[in-house]
C-alpha positions, -999 to +999 in steps of 0.1 A: +828+536+436+855+549+412+851+537+376+876+510+365+901+519+338+894+505+304+914+474+294+943+481+272+935+469+237+959+460+209+935+457+179+902+472+168+872+459+148+847+484+135+813+481+118+813+443+113+780+425+108+782+391+126+745+388+132+731+353+132+766+338+134+775+309+156+804+321+177+812+288+194+849+283+199+860+319+192+884+335+216+898+371+217+918+392+241+926+429+242+903+437+213+881+468+209+848+462+191+830+493+178+795+492+163+797+455+157+763+437+151+761+406+173+723+404+172+710+368+173+744+353+175+747+320+194+774+301+213+772+268+230+805+269+248+842+279+244+834+315+235+859+337+254+866+374+255+892+387+279+902+424+285+880+435+256+861+467+250+826+467+234+814+501+222+778+505+208+777+468+201+743+451+196+738+418+215+700+418+209+685+383+211+719+367+214+719+333+231+751+322+248+758+291+269+791+288+289+806+319+274+832+340+293+836+378+293+864+384+317+874+419+327+856+434+297+840+468+294+807+475+277+799+511+266+764+519+253+757+483+243+722+469+237+711+435+252+674+434+243+661+398+248+696+384+252+700+351+271+731+342+291+732+306+305+761+295+327+782+324+315+810+342+333+814+380+334+840+382+361+852+418+367+834+432+337+820+468+336+787+480+320+783+518+317+749+533+325+741+538+288+738+500+282+702+487+278+690+454+292+654+451+281+641+416+288+676+402+293+677+367+310+707+355+330+706+319+343+733+307+367+768+317+358+793+340+377+788+378+376+810+385+406+829+418+408+808+432+379+800+469+379+764+479+369+761+514+385+728+531+377+718+502+353+682+500+342+674+464+349+637+468+356+625+439+334+657+417+336+658+382+351+688+369+371+682+334+383+707+315+404+735+338+395+767+343+416+770+381+420+795+385+449+807+420+453+788+431+423+782+469+421+745+476+417+746+510+433+716+531+423+705+504+398+668+502+389+655+466+395+619+477+400+598+447+390+628+426+380+635+390+390+666+384+412+660+349+425+684+326+442+714+350+437+745+352+458+748+389+465+773+386+494+793+418+496+775+435+468+771+472+466+734+478+469+734+514+480+703+533+468+693+503+447+656+502+437+641+468+444+604+478+445+582+448+433+614+428+426+612+391+431+641+385+455+632+350+468+662+329+477+687+357+472+713+367+498+700+401+512+726+406+539+741+435+519+708+453+515+704+485+536+666+487+540+669+523+549+684+533+516+670+507+492+636+509+477+617+478+487+581+486+484+562+455+472+593+434+469+587+396+470+607+379+498+605+349+521+600+349+558+637+341+563+646+372+542+622+393+562+641+384+593+674+394+577+660+428+567+644+433+601+677+426+618+694+452+595+669+477+608+680+470+643+650+449+653+653+421+678+639+392+658+630+362+680+609+330+675+575+329+690 
């Protein structure tokens, strides 16, 4: 899948330290943030970024509820221990240099997000809408991807070994190209994957 063009920005913020700040109620559009420290920032709603670019920005241990990052681009950003609850990332792009150690995403909408080659091996996505999300060649080995809507997602060459997939839509998974060794699934999901392999699944 071809990379999306960067959003056009009209202003730039460089080197600011906003760590520990409460960002509730802030809104920005078409802004480029470079080396801004957002570590341990919080927001409990009405935080909105649209068509923004984040370069080398630290979101470590940030906790956001109900925030929106719409059509944003993240380049070499760090998300260690960040928590996103009921957040919207519609159409946003993360380049492969972003790091997601111990990130937790609960509910929210990550549809049309691009995460190619992302290392998500200890990330948790629980109940997240991820329709047509690009997870091509992403590493989800040992991750949690439970109850997620992955309809139409790009899961080509994705690594799902030992991933907890229970309750997620696996209709987009190609079991011949995806790594699935030791993945945790339900009987219903097993039938979906068997059908994808061309097996004739029937009741007893």
